[in-house]
Phi, psi and omega in degrees: 000318180296320179296321178296320176297316179302314181292312185295325184255008180054050180258155174270160177299329179295326179292338178248021184301322180293325176294313179298317182292322178295316178298318179294323183281318187248347184081183182278114178253021182065213188293338180291345179303331182302326178293322177294320179294315179298319178297318180295319179298317180291322180296321184260008186307318183245012184243345184263006176080356180273152177292142179268124179287151178279343178216152182230130171264119181247133178222137179227139179250133180250192180299150180070227180244049180259142180221131173241138178212159180204149170256117185253126178255129182264138179232138178279116182294345180280347182263000000 
């Protein structure tokens, strides 16, 4: 599924690295995996040297043909 997203949205594997790493560490937990990915993204936001995006498109696939998605906008609380 991640590879299909990369191809369809012209993303690099690095842009989905937190998704790939979460899947490798915990396996497929269905749609709840998105919470693990978001937690990982926030934990490493300022420590992995990558630029932090101002917005995140999050999509999770559940059983059957279910899809949950959200556009999350990040705001710096110091501003």
